[in-house]
Structure formats: C-alpha cells, structure tokens
C-alpha positions, 0 to 999 in steps of 0.5 A: 606238779603233784609229785613236786608238791608231795616230795618237795612239800614234805621236807619244807613242812618238816622244817616249818609247820611241824617245827612250830607244832613241836615248839608249841606242844611240850608233851609228846603224846599231844605233839605227835597227835597234832602232827598226825592230824596236820598230815591227815588234813594235808593229805586230804587236800592233796587228794582233793587237788589230784581229783580236781586236776582230773589226775585220778578218780577216787571211789570209797565204800564202807568208810563209815566202818572206820568210825566204829569201835576203838583203835585197830590194825588197818591191814591193806594190800599195797598196789600203788605208791599213793596207797598210804596217802589215800589211807591217811587222808581217810583216817584222822587218827592214823599211825603207820608202821613204816619201813626203815628206808623211810625212817632213815630218809634224810628228807622224810625221816624227821617227818616220820619221827615227829608224827610218832610213826613206828619203824619196822626195824625196831626190836620186837619188844619195843615195836610191840609196846609202841603198837600197844600204846597206839591202839590203846590211845584209840589210833588206827595203825596202818600196816601193809603186810606185803612190806612193799608194793605188790609185784604185778602178776605175782600172788600176794605174799604177806609177812608175819609181822602184822599177825604177831601184833594181832595175836599178841595184842588181841587186836582187831584187824580192819580189812581194806582192799585197794584197787587201781584201774588202769594200773599206775605207780606200780612196783618198778614204774617210773613216777612219770609213767602214766596210763592213757586214761585217768586211773580210778582208785577204789578203797573198800573197807571190809569186815573187822576180824580178830585172830580168834575168828580164824581159830586159835591153835595150840602154839601161837606161831601156828595161829599167826601162820593160819592168820597170814594164809587166811588173809592172803586167800581173802585178798586174792579172792577180793582182787580176782573178783574186783 
C-alpha cells in the first residue's frame, strides 16, 4: 500500500495539484517554490503514515542545524530507496540534483521539472548556474555523491560532481549520515523484500564544512580530489562506528 501511494500518487499529483499550482503561479521562481513546499509536506505525511503503520521507525539527531545559515549542499550517503523522501520531508526549502533516469521518466519527469530540480545530465556550466541560483535563494541542495544507492559490503565511492560545485561556488557542505538497521530497500533488493523486524532509519545531521577547511591546493582539481577523499573517509568512519 505504501509503494502504491508513493509511485502511484506522484503521477496523479503531477497531473492535478501541481498543474493547479502552475496555473495559479505565473512567475517561475514562486511556482517552483510552491511545488517544492507541497512535495515537502506530502513527504512529511508519507513518512508519518509509514511510522503510524509501524512499517518503519525514524530517529533524527541534530535537525536544528538545518535552520542555521543560508543555502548549502546537503551531502549524504545513500543506503536505501527512501533516503530522498526522508531528507525532503525534513527540509522545507530543498532542491535536488537528480539522475537523468528520473528526469526523463515518463511518470516522474514532469514532477522533477515542476519542482525546479536539477538534472545531473545538464552541461556543466548550466548545471553550475542553476546550483548557484538555488543556493543564493536560500535553498538547500540535496546531493548523493555516490550517484546511486550504496552497494552492500562495498566501500563508498564518491563522484566528484559535488566537490566541483562546492569549490567553484565556495559553498557550505552540510554532512548528513543515513543508516538503516536492519537493512531495507538496498541496491538490488526487490521492493517487496522486507526484513523480519521493523527497520529503524537514523538521520544524523553532522557538521558544516567548506573546501577551505580541508585545505586548498594550487590546482582546483587537486582540491576536489582531496575533498572527495576526506568525505569518503569521514563516511566510512561514521558508518563503521554506527
């Protein structure tokens, strides 16, 4: 029932509620903001439904840190299929960098575009401009640097896209660690495969850093590599201790 609500409700909302928002709001910035807030509220209710049905438990630590300062990159590991739903439910002013499969999806692509999300398949300059505009507007930009869900038993490998954005825009990075115990909805799992006991999702909001905190190298490419390695080590340590 929960999956029908999530994957069936998205296309229905794209054709109804979000169309109404687009018709009522003529200016693009305001229209996108209203759609994103509506998604935020819907995801809040969705997670609330899962908790009331006792499908999952959710624990959060450090959520107040998200209210500090302006727009920043929300960088998180990506263990399960529900990660983006959990983060958008937590963050009212959230934009997402989404993979091209979602952007081009017949069912969800219209929703991605209406919300003003950013495709990771855009040319680099256009993508950077949109990220700059999102951060300057005070929005938090959610990025999963793995590019897809983590592979169980394998070390995390981050792509450099987030590091290029962080160094070129001198953006703050909000570190978020996601855990799920027992594991559920992992890479390669079928949606109907559920563990024997109720999974507990843990969302830990860590510190905020910038590339300069790690150390700026003579060449920016070296700085991005250093930042990627630093965060890979950080998440490996956090997850090993979790």
